[in-house]
C-alpha positions, -999 to +999 in steps of 0.1 A: -477-082+257-487-094+224-465-073+204-438-082+230-444-120+220-444-111+184-411-094+186-394-122+205-406-149+183-395-130+155-359-127+171-360-162+181-369-174+145-344-153+130-316-168+151-327-203+144-328-199+106-292-181+108-282-208+131-293-235+104-276-220+075-244-218+094-251-254+103-257-264+065-224-241+057-207-259+081-211-293+062-214-328+075-176-334+076-162-305+098-191-309+128-180-348+129-147-336+132-156-319+161-167-279+152-197-278+175-201-243+178-228-237+159-243-268+169-242-257+205-255-222+197-285-240+179-290-258+210-293-226+237-319-210+210-337-245+214-331-242+253-348-208+254-376-214+235-385-250+257-379-222+287-405-194+277-429-221+265-428-237+298-429-204+314-459-191+298-477-225+301-474-226+337-481-192+340-512-194+325-523-228+340-524-213+373-539-180+363-568-197+349-568-226+379-572-194+405-596-177+383-622-206+379-625-222+412-651-250+397-620-260+376-597-257+403-620-287+420-622-304+390-580-303+385-575-311+422-596-343+417-575-355+389-543-349+404-556-368+436-566-395+416-534-395+396-514-396+427-534-419+440-529-445+413-491-439+418-492-443+456-511-477+450-486-489+421-458-482+442-471-501+470-480-533+449-449-536+430-423-557+447-386-554+443-372-580+417-346-605+425-326-607+394-297-583+386-304-556+363-270-539+349-273-504+333-237-488+322-224-514+338-235-508+372-263-530+387-298-516+395-302-512+435-337-530+450-350-492+450-347-485+416-363-516+402-391-513+431-395-474+411-396-493+377-419-518+387-445-490+399-440-471+369-449-500+348-481-509+366-491-471+366-487-468+332-506-500+328-535-489+351-537-455+333-536-473+300-564-495+307-586-465+323-581-442+291-592-472+271-621-479+293-634-442+289-627-442+253-646-473+251-675-459+273-676-428+255-682-446+223-707-470+236-724-444+252-727-423+219-738-451+198-770-454+223-780-420+219 
């Protein structure tokens, strides 16, 4: 498995280097004029790399979760707490009466409600993280 991954990484690296040289050889003016074929191929290589990384992360996360039941319990507690923050944030946030436009289209009340919930969840999670860091630092100072 390790050898296969090394070969795939080598092939993708060489493809990326070749495409980068192609982009540099094409020049800025040609790309601005609409000759985007090399840039498109470089994007495809980036998408392939991203897909491989996401797939491997998902596979190894689930493999480790189900092989160690103690970590599964802690993970489910963390996911449950995160979902609770999202649900409470959605319940607390209210629709805004002001009309917001993006791209010339007005935002609906539901979209405004979701944005408000996202902001509240962000603030709660930031404060929780800051509190945890502060608590950890004070606990280290005491010891």
